[in-house]
C-alpha positions as CSV (number, residue, x, y, z in Angstrom):
1,X,-7.1,44.5,-27.8
2,X,-10.6,44.7,-26.3
3,X,-10.8,47.8,-24.1
4,X,-12.2,45.9,-21.1
5,X,-9.5,43.3,-21.2
6,X,-6.9,46.1,-21.3
7,X,-8.6,47.9,-18.4
8,X,-8.7,44.8,-16.2
9,X,-5.1,44.0,-17.0
10,X,-3.9,47.5,-16.2
11,X,-5.7,47.8,-12.9
12,X,-4.4,44.3,-12.0
13,X,-0.9,45.5,-12.7
14,X,-1.4,48.6,-10.6
15,X,-2.9,46.7,-7.7
16,X,-0.1,44.2,-7.8
17,X,2.8,46.5,-8.4
18,X,4.4,46.3,-5.0
19,X,3.9,42.6,-4.4
20,X,4.8,41.6,-7.9
21,X,8.0,43.6,-7.7
22,X,9.0,41.9,-4.5
23,X,8.3,38.5,-6.0
24,X,10.4,39.3,-9.1
25,X,13.3,40.5,-6.9
26,X,13.2,37.2,-4.9
27,X,13.3,35.1,-8.1
28,X,16.0,37.2,-9.8
29,X,18.2,37.0,-6.7
30,X,17.9,33.2,-6.7
31,X,18.7,33.1,-10.4
32,X,21.8,35.2,-10.0
33,X,23.6,32.5,-8.1
34,X,24.0,30.2,-11.2
35,X,23.6,26.4,-10.9
36,X,22.9,25.9,-7.3
37,X,24.5,22.5,-7.0
38,X,27.8,24.2,-7.9
39,X,27.6,26.1,-4.5
40,X,26.8,23.0,-2.5
41,X,29.4,21.7,0.0
42,X,31.0,18.5,-1.3
43,X,29.1,16.2,1.1
44,X,25.8,17.8,0.1
45,X,26.5,17.4,-3.6
46,X,27.7,13.8,-3.1
47,X,24.3,13.0,-1.5
48,X,22.5,14.6,-4.4
49,X,24.2,12.4,-7.0
50,X,24.9,9.2,-5.1
51,X,22.0,7.4,-6.8
52,X,23.1,8.4,-10.4
53,X,25.0,6.4,-12.9
54,X,28.7,7.3,-13.5
55,X,28.1,9.2,-16.7
56,X,25.3,11.3,-15.1
57,X,27.5,11.9,-12.1
58,X,30.3,13.2,-14.3
59,X,27.9,15.5,-16.2
60,X,26.5,16.9,-13.0
61,X,30.1,17.7,-11.7
62,X,30.9,19.7,-14.8
63,X,28.1,22.2,-14.3
64,X,27.7,22.9,-18.0
65,X,24.7,20.7,-18.7
66,X,21.2,21.2,-17.4
67,X,19.8,19.0,-14.6
68,X,16.1,18.6,-14.9
69,X,13.8,18.0,-11.9
70,X,10.8,15.7,-12.4
71,X,8.0,16.4,-10.0
72,X,5.2,13.9,-10.5
73,X,1.7,13.3,-9.1
74,X,1.8,9.7,-10.3
75,X,-0.3,7.0,-8.7
76,X,-2.0,4.2,-10.4
77,X,-5.3,4.6,-8.6
78,X,-6.2,7.8,-10.5
79,X,-6.9,7.0,-14.1
80,X,-5.6,10.5,-15.1
81,X,-2.3,10.0,-13.4
82,X,-1.7,6.3,-14.2
83,X,0.0,7.1,-17.5
84,X,2.7,9.1,-15.7
85,X,4.3,5.8,-14.6
86,X,6.2,5.7,-17.9
87,X,7.1,9.3,-18.2
88,X,10.3,9.5,-16.1
89,X,11.9,6.9,-18.3
90,X,10.9,8.8,-21.5
91,X,12.1,12.1,-20.0
92,X,15.5,10.7,-18.9
93,X,16.1,9.1,-22.2
94,X,15.2,12.3,-24.1
95,X,17.5,14.6,-22.1
96,X,20.4,12.2,-22.1
97,X,20.3,12.3,-25.9
98,X,21.0,16.0,-25.8
99,X,23.7,15.8,-23.1
100,X,21.5,16.8,-20.1
101,X,20.4,14.9,-17.0
102,X,17.0,14.4,-15.3
103,X,16.4,13.3,-11.7
104,X,13.1,12.3,-10.2
105,X,13.0,15.1,-7.6
106,X,9.9,14.1,-5.7
107,X,6.3,12.9,-5.8
108,X,3.3,14.8,-4.6
109,X,0.0,13.3,-3.4
110,X,-2.9,13.1,-5.8
111,X,-6.4,12.4,-4.6
112,X,-9.4,11.9,-6.7
113,X,-12.5,13.9,-6.0
114,X,-14.5,11.4,-8.0
115,X,-13.6,8.7,-5.5
116,X,-14.2,10.8,-2.5
117,X,-17.4,12.6,-3.5
118,X,-19.8,12.6,-0.6
119,X,-17.3,10.7,1.6
120,X,-15.2,12.0,4.6
121,X,-12.1,12.1,2.4
122,X,-13.6,14.9,0.4
123,X,-12.9,17.2,3.3
124,X,-9.2,16.8,2.6
125,X,-9.5,17.7,-1.1
126,X,-9.0,21.4,-1.1
127,X,-6.3,21.2,1.6
128,X,-4.5,18.7,-0.6
129,X,-3.8,21.6,-3.0
130,X,-1.7,23.3,-0.4
131,X,0.0,20.0,0.6
132,X,0.9,19.5,-3.1
133,X,2.3,23.0,-3.2
134,X,4.5,22.2,-0.2
135,X,5.5,18.9,-1.6
136,X,6.6,20.6,-4.8
137,X,8.6,23.1,-2.8
138,X,10.3,20.2,-0.9
139,X,11.1,18.5,-4.1
140,X,12.8,21.6,-5.6
141,X,14.4,22.7,-2.3
142,X,17.5,20.5,-2.8
143,X,18.8,23.2,-5.2
144,X,20.2,20.6,-7.5
145,X,18.2,21.7,-10.6
146,X,18.3,24.1,-13.5
147,X,14.7,23.5,-14.7
148,X,11.7,21.4,-13.8
149,X,8.9,19.3,-15.4
150,X,5.6,19.2,-13.4
151,X,3.5,16.1,-14.1
152,X,-0.1,16.5,-13.0
153,X,-3.6,16.6,-14.3
154,X,-6.5,16.7,-11.8
155,X,-8.5,19.0,-9.6
156,X,-6.2,20.3,-6.9
157,X,-3.0,18.9,-8.3
158,X,-2.2,21.3,-11.1
159,X,-3.0,24.4,-8.9
160,X,-0.8,23.0,-6.2
161,X,2.1,22.3,-8.6
162,X,1.7,25.8,-9.9
163,X,1.8,27.4,-6.5
164,X,4.8,25.4,-5.4
165,X,6.7,25.9,-8.7
166,X,6.1,29.6,-8.7
167,X,8.0,29.9,-5.4
168,X,11.0,28.7,-7.4
169,X,10.1,31.1,-10.2
170,X,13.8,31.5,-11.2
171,X,13.6,28.0,-12.8
172,X,12.2,27.3,-16.2
173,X,9.2,25.0,-15.7
174,X,7.2,23.0,-18.3
175,X,4.0,21.3,-17.3
176,X,3.4,17.9,-18.8
177,X,-0.1,16.4,-19.2
178,X,-1.1,12.8,-19.8
179,X,-4.3,13.4,-21.8
180,X,-7.9,12.3,-21.6
181,X,-9.2,8.7,-21.8
182,X,-11.0,7.8,-25.0
183,X,-14.8,8.6,-25.0
184,X,-17.0,6.1,-23.2
185,X,-20.7,6.3,-22.2
186,X,-22.0,9.7,-23.2
187,X,-22.1,12.1,-20.2
188,X,-25.8,12.9,-20.7
189,X,-26.6,9.2,-20.4
190,X,-24.5,8.9,-17.3
191,X,-26.2,11.8,-15.7
192,X,-29.6,10.4,-16.6
193,X,-28.8,7.1,-14.9
194,X,-27.7,9.0,-11.8
195,X,-31.0,10.9,-11.6
196,X,-33.0,7.7,-12.1
197,X,-31.0,6.0,-9.3
198,X,-31.7,9.0,-7.0
199,X,-35.4,8.4,-7.7
200,X,-35.1,4.7,-7.1
201,X,-35.9,3.8,-10.7
202,X,-32.7,1.8,-11.5
203,X,-30.7,-0.6,-9.4
204,X,-27.3,0.0,-7.9
205,X,-25.9,-2.6,-10.4
206,X,-27.3,-0.6,-13.3
207,X,-25.8,2.6,-11.8
208,X,-22.4,0.9,-11.4
209,X,-22.5,-0.4,-14.9
210,X,-23.1,3.1,-16.3
211,X,-20.3,4.6,-14.2
212,X,-17.8,2.0,-15.3
213,X,-18.7,2.5,-18.9
214,X,-18.0,6.2,-18.5
215,X,-14.8,5.9,-16.4
216,X,-13.2,3.0,-18.2
217,X,-9.5,3.4,-19.0
218,X,-6.3,5.3,-18.2
219,X,-6.6,9.1,-18.8
220,X,-8.5,12.1,-17.6
221,X,-12.3,11.9,-17.2
222,X,-13.7,13.2,-20.4
223,X,-16.2,15.8,-19.1
224,X,-15.2,19.4,-18.8
225,X,-14.6,19.5,-15.1
226,X,-11.7,20.9,-13.1
227,X,-9.2,18.4,-14.5
228,X,-9.7,19.3,-18.1
229,X,-10.1,23.0,-17.2
230,X,-6.7,22.8,-15.6
231,X,-5.2,21.6,-18.8
232,X,-6.9,24.2,-21.0
233,X,-5.8,27.0,-18.7
234,X,-2.2,25.9,-18.4
235,X,-1.9,25.7,-22.1
236,X,-3.3,29.2,-22.6
237,X,-0.9,30.4,-19.9
238,X,2.0,29.1,-22.1
239,X,3.2,26.4,-19.7
240,X,2.4,23.4,-22.0
241,X,3.7,22.7,-25.4
242,X,1.2,23.9,-28.0
243,X,-1.6,21.4,-28.5
244,X,-0.4,19.1,-25.7
245,X,-3.5,19.2,-23.5
246,X,-5.9,16.8,-25.0
247,X,-3.8,14.1,-26.8
248,X,-4.9,10.6,-25.6
249,X,-2.5,8.7,-23.3
250,X,-0.2,5.8,-24.5
251,X,-0.1,7.0,-28.1
252,X,3.1,7.8,-30.1
253,X,2.2,11.4,-30.3
254,X,1.6,11.6,-26.6
255,X,5.0,10.0,-25.9
256,X,6.8,12.3,-28.3
257,X,5.2,15.4,-26.8
258,X,6.5,14.2,-23.4
259,X,10.0,13.8,-24.8
260,X,9.9,17.2,-26.4
261,X,8.7,18.9,-23.2
262,X,11.8,17.6,-21.5
263,X,14.1,18.8,-24.3
264,X,12.4,22.2,-24.3
265,X,12.8,22.6,-20.6
266,X,16.5,22.0,-21.0
267,X,16.7,24.6,-23.9
268,X,15.2,27.3,-21.5
269,X,18.1,27.0,-19.0
270,X,21.1,29.4,-18.9
271,X,23.4,26.5,-19.9
272,X,21.7,26.3,-23.2
273,X,21.4,30.0,-24.0
274,X,17.7,30.7,-24.0
275,X,17.0,31.3,-20.3
276,X,13.3,31.9,-19.6
277,X,12.2,31.3,-16.0
278,X,8.6,30.6,-14.9
279,X,8.4,33.9,-13.2
280,X,8.7,35.7,-16.6
281,X,5.9,33.6,-18.0
282,X,3.2,33.8,-15.3
283,X,2.5,37.5,-15.1
284,X,-0.6,39.6,-15.0
285,X,-1.2,39.2,-18.7
286,X,-1.0,35.4,-18.5
287,X,-3.5,35.3,-15.7
288,X,-5.9,37.5,-17.5
289,X,-5.5,35.1,-20.5
290,X,-6.4,32.2,-18.2
291,X,-9.5,33.9,-16.9
292,X,-10.6,34.8,-20.5
293,X,-10.2,31.1,-21.5
294,X,-12.1,30.0,-18.4
295,X,-15.0,32.2,-19.3
296,X,-15.0,31.5,-23.0
297,X,-15.3,27.7,-22.4
298,X,-17.6,27.7,-19.3
299,X,-14.8,26.0,-17.2
300,X,-14.9,24.8,-13.6
301,X,-15.9,27.2,-10.9
302,X,-13.1,25.7,-8.7
303,X,-10.8,28.1,-10.6
304,X,-12.4,31.1,-9.0
305,X,-10.5,29.8,-6.0
306,X,-7.4,28.3,-7.7
307,X,-6.5,31.2,-10.0
308,X,-6.7,33.6,-7.1
309,X,-4.3,31.4,-5.0
310,X,-2.0,30.8,-8.0
311,X,-1.9,34.6,-8.7
312,X,-0.9,35.3,-5.0
313,X,2.0,32.8,-5.4
314,X,3.3,35.0,-8.2
315,X,2.8,38.3,-6.3
316,X,-0.4,39.1,-8.2
317,X,-3.7,40.2,-6.6
318,X,-6.4,38.8,-8.8
319,X,-10.0,39.3,-7.6
320,X,-13.5,38.0,-8.4
321,X,-14.4,41.4,-9.6
322,X,-11.7,41.1,-12.3
323,X,-13.3,37.9,-13.4
324,X,-16.8,39.3,-13.4
325,X,-15.8,42.3,-15.4
326,X,-14.1,40.2,-18.0
327,X,-17.2,37.9,-18.1
328,X,-19.2,40.8,-19.5
329,X,-17.1,41.0,-22.7
330,X,-15.9,37.4,-23.2
331,X,-18.4,35.4,-25.3
332,X,-19.0,31.7,-24.7
333,X,-17.4,29.8,-27.6
334,X,-17.6,26.2,-26.4
335,X,-20.2,23.8,-25.1
336,X,-18.7,20.7,-23.4
337,X,-20.5,18.7,-20.8
338,X,-21.9,19.8,-18.3
339,X,-22.5,22.9,-20.4
340,X,-23.4,20.8,-23.5
341,X,-23.4,17.2,-24.7
342,X,-19.9,16.9,-26.1
343,X,-16.9,15.6,-24.2
344,X,-13.3,16.9,-24.3
345,X,-12.3,14.5,-27.1
346,X,-15.2,15.9,-29.2
347,X,-13.9,19.5,-28.4
348,X,-10.4,18.4,-29.5
349,X,-11.8,16.9,-32.8
350,X,-13.9,20.0,-33.5
351,X,-10.8,22.3,-33.5
352,X,-9.6,22.2,-29.9
353,X,-7.1,24.6,-28.4
354,X,-5.7,25.8,-31.7
355,X,-9.0,27.1,-33.0
356,X,-10.1,28.5,-29.6
357,X,-6.9,30.4,-29.1
358,X,-7.0,31.7,-32.7
359,X,-10.5,33.1,-32.2
360,X,-9.7,34.7,-28.9
361,X,-6.4,36.2,-30.2
362,X,-8.0,37.5,-33.4
363,X,-10.9,39.0,-31.3
364,X,-8.5,41.0,-29.1
365,X,-9.5,39.0,-26.0
366,X,-6.1,37.4,-25.3
367,X,-2.7,39.1,-24.8
368,X,-0.5,37.9,-27.6
369,X,2.6,39.6,-26.3
370,X,3.3,37.1,-23.5
371,X,6.2,34.7,-22.8
372,X,5.6,31.0,-23.2
373,X,7.7,27.9,-22.8
374,X,8.1,28.0,-26.6
375,X,9.4,31.6,-26.4
376,X,7.7,35.0,-27.0
377,X,4.2,35.2,-28.3
378,X,1.0,33.2,-27.9
379,X,0.3,32.9,-31.6
380,X,2.4,29.7,-31.7
381,X,-0.4,28.1,-29.8
382,X,-2.7,28.3,-32.8
383,X,-0.7,25.4,-34.2
384,X,-1.3,21.6,-33.6
385,X,1.3,18.9,-33.1
386,X,1.6,15.9,-35.5
387,X,4.1,13.1,-36.2
388,X,5.7,13.2,-39.6
389,X,7.7,10.0,-40.0
390,X,8.1,9.8,-36.3
391,X,9.3,13.4,-36.0
392,X,7.2,15.9,-34.0
393,X,6.1,18.9,-36.1
394,X,3.5,21.7,-35.6
395,X,1.1,22.8,-38.4
396,X,-1.5,25.5,-38.5
397,X,-4.6,24.6,-36.6
398,X,-8.1,24.7,-38.2
399,X,-9.4,28.1,-39.3
400,X,-13.0,26.9,-39.0
401,X,-14.8,24.8,-36.4
402,X,-15.6,21.3,-37.5
403,X,-18.7,21.2,-35.3
404,X,-20.7,24.4,-34.4
405,X,-22.6,22.5,-31.7
406,X,-19.3,22.2,-29.8
407,X,-17.1,25.1,-30.8
408,X,-18.0,28.3,-32.5
409,X,-16.3,31.4,-33.9
410,X,-16.5,34.8,-32.3
411,X,-19.1,36.1,-34.7
412,X,-21.5,33.3,-33.7
413,X,-21.0,32.5,-30.0
414,X,-23.3,30.4,-27.9
415,X,-23.6,33.5,-25.6
416,X,-22.4,37.1,-25.9
417,X,-20.9,36.8,-22.4
418,X,-18.9,34.4,-20.3
419,X,-20.2,31.7,-18.1
420,X,-19.5,33.3,-14.7
421,X,-21.6,35.6,-12.5
422,X,-20.5,37.4,-9.3
423,X,-23.4,37.1,-6.8
424,X,-23.8,39.8,-4.2
425,X,-26.3,40.8,-1.5
426,X,-27.1,40.6,2.2
427,X,-26.1,36.9,2.2
428,X,-22.5,37.7,1.1
429,X,-20.6,37.4,-2.1
430,X,-20.3,34.2,-4.2
431,X,-20.2,33.0,-7.8
432,X,-22.5,31.2,-10.1
433,X,-21.7,29.3,-13.3
434,X,-24.5,30.4,-15.5
435,X,-23.3,28.9,-18.7
436,X,-24.7,25.5,-17.8
437,X,-28.1,26.8,-16.4
438,X,-31.0,27.3,-18.8
439,X,-32.3,30.8,-19.0
440,X,-35.6,29.9,-17.5
441,X,-33.9,28.5,-14.4
442,X,-31.4,31.4,-13.7
443,X,-33.7,33.3,-11.4
444,X,-35.3,31.6,-8.4
445,X,-37.2,33.2,-5.5
446,X,-38.5,30.7,-3.0
447,X,-38.5,29.8,0.7
448,X,-35.2,28.6,2.3
449,X,-34.6,25.1,3.5
450,X,-31.6,25.0,5.7
451,X,-29.1,22.1,5.9
452,X,-25.8,21.7,7.6
453,X,-24.5,19.0,5.2
454,X,-25.4,17.3,2.0
455,X,-26.5,14.1,3.7
456,X,-29.3,15.9,5.4
457,X,-30.7,17.1,2.1
458,X,-30.5,13.6,0.7
459,X,-32.4,12.3,3.6
460,X,-35.1,15.0,3.2
461,X,-35.4,14.2,-0.5
462,X,-35.9,10.5,0.2
463,X,-38.5,11.3,2.8
464,X,-40.5,13.2,0.2
465,X,-40.1,16.5,2.1
466,X,-38.8,18.6,-0.9
467,X,-41.6,18.3,-3.3
468,X,-42.1,22.1,-3.6
469,X,-40.2,25.3,-4.7
470,X,-37.3,26.0,-2.3
471,X,-33.8,27.3,-2.0
472,X,-31.4,24.9,-0.4
473,X,-29.1,26.7,2.0
474,X,-26.2,24.3,2.8
475,X,-24.0,26.1,5.3
476,X,-20.9,25.5,7.4
477,X,-19.2,24.0,4.4
478,X,-16.5,26.7,3.9
479,X,-12.7,26.2,4.1
480,X,-12.5,27.0,7.8
481,X,-15.5,24.9,8.8
482,X,-14.7,21.5,7.2
483,X,-12.2,22.1,4.4
484,X,-14.8,23.2,1.8
485,X,-15.8,19.8,0.3
486,X,-17.5,19.6,-3.1
487,X,-21.2,19.1,-2.8
488,X,-21.7,17.3,-6.1
489,X,-23.9,14.6,-4.5
490,X,-26.6,17.2,-4.3
491,X,-26.8,17.5,-8.1
492,X,-28.9,14.4,-8.9
493,X,-31.5,15.2,-6.1
494,X,-31.9,18.9,-7.1
495,X,-31.8,18.0,-10.8
496,X,-34.7,15.6,-10.2
497,X,-36.8,18.2,-8.5
498,X,-36.1,20.8,-11.2
499,X,-37.1,18.3,-13.8
500,X,-40.4,17.7,-11.9
501,X,-41.2,21.4,-12.5
502,X,-40.2,22.9,-9.1
503,X,-38.1,26.0,-8.8
504,X,-35.0,25.0,-6.9
505,X,-31.6,26.6,-6.3
506,X,-28.6,26.1,-4.0
507,X,-26.8,28.6,-1.9
508,X,-23.7,27.5,0.0
509,X,-20.4,28.5,1.4
510,X,-19.1,25.2,0.0
511,X,-18.0,24.1,-3.5
512,X,-19.7,22.3,-6.3
513,X,-17.9,20.0,-8.6
514,X,-16.6,21.3,-11.9
515,X,-19.0,18.8,-13.4
516,X,-22.1,20.3,-11.8
517,X,-24.4,22.1,-14.1
518,X,-28.1,22.7,-14.7
519,X,-29.3,23.7,-11.2
520,X,-28.7,27.4,-10.3
521,X,-26.1,27.4,-7.6
522,X,-24.6,30.4,-5.7
523,X,-21.4,28.9,-4.3
524,X,-18.3,29.9,-2.4
525,X,-20.4,32.4,-0.4
526,X,-18.1,34.6,1.6
527,X,-17.7,35.2,4.5
528,X,-18.5,31.6,5.3
529,X,-21.0,30.8,8.0
530,X,-18.4,29.7,10.5
531,X,-16.6,33.1,10.3
532,X,-19.7,35.3,10.8
533,X,-21.1,35.1,7.3
534,X,-24.8,35.9,7.1
535,X,-25.7,32.4,5.8
536,X,-25.8,31.7,9.5
537,X,-28.7,34.1,9.9
538,X,-31.0,32.2,7.5
539,X,-34.0,30.3,8.9
540,X,-36.3,27.8,7.3
541,X,-39.0,29.6,5.4
542,X,-37.1,32.8,4.7
543,X,-37.7,34.0,1.2
544,X,-34.4,33.9,-0.7
545,X,-33.8,35.4,-4.1
546,X,-31.1,33.9,-6.3
547,X,-30.9,36.0,-9.5
548,X,-28.2,34.7,-11.9
549,X,-29.1,37.4,-14.4
550,X,-28.5,40.4,-12.2
551,X,-26.1,38.8,-9.8
552,X,-28.4,39.2,-6.7
553,X,-28.1,37.0,-3.6
554,X,-30.7,38.2,-1.1
555,X,-32.6,37.1,1.9
556,X,-35.9,39.0,1.5
557,X,-36.3,39.5,5.2
558,X,-37.3,42.8,7.0
559,X,-34.0,44.7,7.5
560,X,-34.6,45.4,11.1
561,X,-35.4,41.7,11.8
562,X,-32.3,40.7,9.8
563,X,-30.1,43.0,11.7
564,X,-31.4,41.7,15.0
565,X,-30.9,38.0,14.3
566,X,-28.2,36.1,15.9
567,X,-25.9,33.7,14.0
568,X,-26.6,30.0,14.1
569,X,-23.9,27.9,15.7
570,X,-21.9,25.4,13.8
571,X,-22.9,21.8,14.4
572,X,-20.7,19.9,16.9
573,X,-18.5,17.0,16.0
574,X,-17.0,16.2,12.6
575,X,-13.5,16.8,11.4
576,X,-12.3,13.6,13.0
577,X,-11.6,10.3,11.2
578,X,-10.2,9.6,7.7
579,X,-7.2,11.7,8.7
580,X,-9.2,14.9,8.9
581,X,-7.9,15.8,12.3
582,X,-4.4,16.1,10.9
583,X,-5.6,19.1,8.8
584,X,-7.2,21.1,11.6
585,X,-4.3,23.6,11.6
586,X,-4.7,24.2,7.9
587,X,-8.5,24.9,8.3
588,X,-7.7,27.4,11.0
589,X,-5.3,29.2,8.6
590,X,-7.5,29.2,5.5
591,X,-8.3,32.5,3.9
592,X,-11.8,33.1,2.6
593,X,-13.0,31.6,-0.7
594,X,-12.8,35.1,-2.3
595,X,-9.1,35.2,-1.3
596,X,-8.4,31.7,-2.7
597,X,-9.2,29.5,0.3
598,X,-5.5,29.2,0.8
599,X,-3.6,28.4,4.0
600,X,-0.6,30.4,2.6
601,X,-2.4,33.8,2.2
602,X,-1.1,35.2,5.5
603,X,2.5,34.1,4.7
604,X,2.3,35.6,1.2
605,X,0.8,38.8,2.6
606,X,3.8,39.2,4.8
607,X,5.8,39.8,1.5
608,X,3.7,42.8,0.6
């Protein structure tokens, strides 16, 4: 094992010792009670089986067969989740064949950041993760189940399912993806049309045509944003079947992987003799493996929030410093848009997860001695699934990349380090995704231009006020202020200015999309401006240094003047309409971005 990976893992274990032990005690106490439905009063049990067919009712009464909970984020407005409509039928059929039962335990909301980008609904996006976690808990709270399948793909949905399921860590849990849509308009062409539209060089009709050619069918969007990063990380954590992440929807292989996921979940129950609960899979080693995979592939910066929150749900105290220290030793092995030109289907064809995991294991960068839903050991995840006369089999994955422009071996990485930088200075602490930023753009020192929302920057751009070097400081965008919406609508404007030769950068206490790329952006700055963060001290014209090489985030202002400055006040209004007022209590409870931007942090801290 790489010494730095071992060092970070060990200190994470030591830091988490008390909270992890308490979490495991909770899950083991729950597991000791046997099938929970067996302890339910007769009326309660009757309610739980009233909707079942007679044969399922009889099996549930006997208590010697597994009852599988289906928790799904299905809706048919999200392309990624539309394929889940068929999955409950496939799952129920598969488990009945082996004498078990499956019940649809509950649905959780699933919103699309692509639909809500730049709209009021985006202010609900991050909070929806915690709502999904609560919805998962409600679905599993009936205590009728011996295992669970979680059906989810996109941005906040998988992290929410993980958080909720981990609070029922005594159950075996398998995550079931639906796969990416086939490739459409290349992402580079889509981005170019967006920039030309921002400059007024193409019509709205041309923009719409390009977008619909890119997002064109059921399945996950094909760029390497948060949704596909979710799938990659969940597989590396051992919660998917090997090779399940990036098989296209509505194909025979996809359907058989779904059936096998259901069968495998049943095999992991005490009734079937191979009990392996989720709590014994998601440990410190699994989380370090997830961070390593995130860094090696230049995955979504949203996971600097989500992995921290997921870790807390498992009693583990993961930090940005852990991620930054790993980034120094984890090479970048993949280039997928926005870090390159390929999409996730190209990544899959070039060698995909099997090749990536093999390289990281052989290089001592992943813990092999972990539990997975397939049993002990991550080496099984170097295999790929195939259909052999309709039967699901796994074979050894490729030993060499089929396209070095997309996926490379350890000895020839795209970069010797990972794609994440911890940014620190008198403006606070944040993160920057450097893997997508060209070397000549990673350091910017320029006057500040302060905005309180992304619409104001767009207005200034259209008025021709930004034709110069500047650092855009977009503040009061943190979790407590307005729910921390993504600011992806800034990307075309800032990208145009960078292409025109200006030095531009973004500094914000908000988020950027997992699809954002080439403009240097120090994001998730903590503390946020609303809670006394020093972004609230910045004034137009202050010289700001954003150094993605050294990790510096500084206002170059005389220290005495800086100390004496008062904090700007948050703008009035906002937070009303589009249902945002219903989430005010959650915004008031949100922890900082560095602590996962989670409304549960205080409750989980009480368990320490």
